[in-house]
Each structure stands twice: as structure tokens, then as C-alpha cells.
C-alpha positions, 0 to 999 in steps of 0.5 A: 499500500502507498504511504500516503494511502496508508497514513490516511486509512490508518488515521495517522493523518486525516487527509491523503493530500495532507499526507502527500504534502508532509512526504513532499516536504521530507518530514516522513521517514520509513526505516530511517530513510526519507520517504516519498508519498508513493513509497510502499509500506509493509508490515514491520516498517518503522514510520516516523512522522513530524508534522508541526511540533508533534513527532510520532514513531510507529510500527506498521502491524498491518497494510491491509485496508481496514473494513471499518474505521474502528480497526484502523488503530490496529494497523500500527503501534506507537513506539515513540512520541515527543516527550513533551506530548507523552508527558501531557497525555499521561499527566493526571487530570484535575478534578 
């Protein structure tokens, strides 16, 4: 599956055109190498995406297009996130 389509169907990036723009800007790495939007993604690949100030690193678990949006989250596993983001996400909520 193409990188831009994978990012869209896995819901890592909302729109395919945005995924194309991010890839064209050189802000996506697959296995440590700069990737183009047309590059093929396969299970086991490590994708690093930097959009804005939110770098995220995921491992591809499946490259089969999901039938429903509920299983899109099962297509990847987050293996790295910006420390500031992770700390904010895990911070206790005030009640």
C-alpha cells in the first residue's frame, strides 16, 4: 500500500493530500530514510512522521485496508512520541 494511503486509512493523518504534502516536505521517514508519498509500506516498517511540533514513531502491524474505521488503530503500534506530548498525555487530570 502507498505511504500516503496508509497514513490516511490508518488515521495517522486525516487527509491523503495532507499526507502527500508532509511526504513532499521530507518530514516522513520509513526505516530511517526519507520517504516519498508513493513509497510502498509493509508490515514491520518503522514510520517516523513530524508534523508541526508533534513527532511520532509507529511500527506498521498491517498494510491491509480496514473494512471499518474502528479497526484502523490496529494497523500500527506507537513506539515513540515527543516527550512533551507523552508527558502531557499521561499527566493526571484535575478534578
